[in-house]
C-alpha positions in Angstrom: -20.0 -1.3 -38.7 -21.0 -3.7 -36.0 -19.8 -3.0 -32.5 -18.3 -6.2 -31.2 -17.2 -5.2 -27.8 -16.7 -7.2 -24.7 -18.1 -5.3 -21.7 -16.9 -6.2 -18.3 -18.2 -4.3 -15.3 -17.3 -4.5 -11.7 -18.8 -2.9 -8.7 -17.2 0.5 -9.5 -19.8 3.1 -10.2 -22.5 0.6 -10.6 -25.3 3.1 -9.9 -24.2 5.8 -12.3 -22.0 3.8 -14.6 -19.1 6.0 -13.7 -15.6 4.7 -12.8 -12.3 3.8 -14.2 -12.3 2.1 -17.6 -9.9 0.7 -20.2 -11.1 0.6 -23.8 -9.2 -1.2 -26.5 -9.7 -0.5 -30.2 -8.1 -1.7 -33.3 -6.4 1.1 -35.2 -4.3 4.1 -34.3 -5.7 7.2 -32.5 -3.7 10.3 -31.8 -3.4 11.6 -28.2 -4.9 14.8 -29.5 -8.3 13.1 -29.3 -8.1 12.9 -25.5 -10.3 16.0 -24.8 -13.0 14.7 -27.1 -12.9 11.3 -25.4 -13.6 12.4 -21.8 -9.9 13.2 -21.1 -8.9 9.5 -21.3 -5.2 8.7 -21.7 -4.4 7.3 -25.1 -1.6 4.9 -25.9 -0.9 3.1 -29.1 0.6 -0.4 -29.2 2.0 -1.5 -32.6 1.5 -5.1 -33.8 3.6 -6.9 -36.4 1.7 -7.2 -39.8 -1.6 -6.0 -38.2 -3.3 -2.8 -37.3 -2.0 -1.3 -34.1 -4.1 -1.3 -30.9 -5.1 1.9 -29.2 -5.8 1.7 -25.4 -7.8 4.4 -23.8 -7.7 4.5 -20.0 -9.3 6.8 -17.5 -12.2 7.8 -15.4 -15.7 8.6 -16.8 -18.2 10.4 -14.6 -21.3 8.3 -15.5 -22.8 6.0 -18.1 -23.7 8.8 -20.4 -20.0 9.9 -20.6 -18.9 6.2 -21.2 -21.4 5.9 -24.1 -20.3 9.3 -25.5 -16.7 7.9 -25.7 -17.9 4.7 -27.3 -20.0 6.6 -29.8 -17.1 8.8 -30.7 -14.9 5.7 -31.3 -17.7 4.2 -33.5 -18.0 7.4 -35.5 -14.2 7.3 -36.1 -14.7 3.8 -37.5 -12.4 2.2 -35.0 -13.3 -1.4 -34.1 -14.0 -1.6 -30.4 -12.4 -4.8 -29.0 -13.1 -4.5 -25.3 -14.5 -2.2 -22.6 -13.3 -3.1 -19.1 -13.6 -1.6 -15.7 -10.1 -1.1 -14.1 -10.8 -3.5 -11.3 -11.5 -6.2 -13.8 -8.5 -5.3 -15.9 -6.0 -5.5 -13.0 -7.0 -9.0 -12.1 -7.3 -10.5 -15.6 -4.9 -8.9 -18.1 -5.6 -9.7 -21.8 -3.0 -10.3 -24.5 -4.1 -9.8 -28.0 -2.2 -11.7 -30.7 
């Protein structure tokens, strides 16, 4: 499975890669996965006639933790749609059809 993610980084945690992030994946993921995914908050948004979107939001301590979350999502075979720093998300919200 190819990881086709849009990575948007701001100045948050630039040295260590840590900071607040929002990750959007295609498919449904239970909130029970939160502990395995760096304690990120998980919410699922249904879409008509399409797979739901799962949005993970939270703080990661460094780049290694961020890549750990992304790797776990990849292993769960969830298509990663975007990875955004919170600062970037708040100024440019995305709507997925």
